[in-house]
C-alpha positions as CSV (number, residue, x, y, z in Angstrom):
1,M,-8.4,13.3,19.9
2,S,-5.0,11.9,20.4
3,E,-2.0,12.8,17.6
4,H,-1.5,9.1,16.3
5,K,-5.4,8.7,15.8
6,K,-5.3,12.0,13.6
7,T,-2.7,9.8,11.9
8,V,-4.3,6.7,11.3
9,D,-7.7,8.9,10.2
10,N,-5.5,10.6,7.5
11,I,-4.4,7.6,6.2
12,E,-7.4,5.9,5.9
13,K,-8.7,9.0,4.0
14,K,-6.4,8.8,1.3
15,I,-6.1,5.0,1.0
16,G,-9.7,4.1,1.7
17,F,-9.0,1.6,4.6
18,R,-7.7,1.8,8.4
19,P,-4.6,-0.3,8.6
20,E,-5.4,-2.1,12.1
21,I,-1.4,-2.4,12.1
22,L,-1.0,1.3,12.7
23,E,-3.8,1.6,15.5
24,T,-2.0,-1.2,17.6
25,L,1.7,0.5,16.7
26,G,-0.1,4.1,17.8
27,E,-1.2,2.9,21.1
28,L,2.3,1.4,22.1
29,D,4.2,4.2,20.6
30,P,2.6,7.1,19.2
31,N,5.9,7.8,17.8
32,F,6.4,5.3,16.0
33,L,3.9,6.8,13.9
34,E,5.6,9.6,13.3
35,G,8.4,8.5,11.1
36,Y,5.5,6.4,8.9
37,R,3.5,9.7,8.4
38,K,6.5,11.0,7.1
39,C,6.6,7.9,4.3
40,D,3.0,7.8,4.3
41,N,3.0,11.7,2.8
42,M,6.1,10.9,0.4
43,I,4.1,7.6,-1.0
44,L,0.5,9.1,-1.1
45,T,1.8,12.3,-2.4
46,D,2.2,13.3,-5.9
47,G,5.4,14.6,-6.8
48,A,7.7,14.1,-10.3
49,L,6.0,10.6,-10.0
50,S,1.9,10.6,-9.2
51,A,0.7,8.7,-5.7
52,K,-0.7,6.0,-7.8
53,T,2.8,5.5,-9.6
54,K,4.7,5.1,-6.1
55,I,1.4,2.8,-5.0
56,L,2.2,0.3,-8.2
57,M,5.9,0.7,-6.9
58,A,5.1,-0.4,-3.7
59,L,2.6,-3.4,-4.5
60,A,5.4,-4.5,-6.5
61,V,8.0,-4.4,-3.5
62,V,5.8,-6.1,-1.4
63,A,5.2,-8.7,-3.5
64,S,8.8,-9.5,-3.7
65,K,8.7,-9.8,-0.1
66,Q,5.8,-12.3,-0.8
67,C,3.6,-10.2,2.4
68,E,0.3,-11.4,1.1
69,K,-1.2,-8.6,4.1
70,C,0.7,-6.0,2.2
71,V,0.1,-7.0,-1.3
72,E,-3.7,-6.6,0.0
73,S,-3.2,-3.3,1.6
74,Q,-1.2,-1.6,-1.6
75,M,-3.8,-3.1,-3.7
76,K,-6.4,-1.4,-2.3
77,S,-4.6,1.6,-1.6
78,A,-3.8,1.7,-5.7
79,L,-7.7,0.5,-6.1
80,K,-8.2,4.0,-4.1
81,N,-5.9,6.0,-5.8
82,G,-7.3,5.1,-9.6
83,A,-5.4,2.4,-10.7
84,T,-6.9,0.4,-13.7
85,K,-6.9,-2.8,-14.3
86,D,-4.7,-2.7,-16.9
87,E,-2.3,-0.6,-15.0
88,I,-2.0,-3.8,-12.3
89,M,-1.8,-5.9,-14.6
90,E,1.1,-4.6,-15.9
91,T,2.8,-4.1,-12.7
92,M,2.2,-8.0,-12.0
93,N,4.2,-8.7,-15.3
94,V,7.1,-6.4,-14.2
95,I,6.3,-8.4,-10.5
96,F,6.6,-11.8,-12.2
97,V,9.8,-10.8,-14.2
98,T,11.9,-9.2,-11.4
99,S,10.4,-11.7,-8.5
100,G,9.1,-14.2,-10.2
101,A,6.0,-17.3,-9.6
102,P,6.7,-16.6,-5.8
103,A,6.0,-12.9,-5.6
104,V,2.8,-13.4,-8.3
105,A,1.6,-16.1,-5.8
106,A,1.7,-13.2,-3.4
107,C,-1.0,-11.2,-5.2
108,R,-3.5,-14.1,-5.4
109,E,-6.2,-12.8,-2.7
110,A,-5.3,-9.3,-3.8
111,L,-5.9,-9.9,-7.4
112,K,-9.5,-10.7,-5.9
113,L,-10.1,-7.2,-5.3
114,I,-10.1,-6.3,-9.1
115,K,-13.1,-7.9,-9.9
């Protein structure tokens, strides 16, 4: 198995789904995933902050960028890593306060995953 396939498999195990974009990037340039793997390990591993907390932070950041697909990915990862509805809704409040209604609107489809 190629190294980029192993990296994508590992990410899938941690977040509970297989990001299609990583498959494509890995096929185009396997070295690209090395940098991604390092970032992935930092976010999805407990440190001074829990992985769940870091994922909720990432959710807020991608929402502020109004990237709906990114929000869906982070929401799936948050749920897979044990985020509760209350924690996600508190994160939504932070998103609203810091980034406004457009950032909250970017979460509309991802919020359906909580139900």
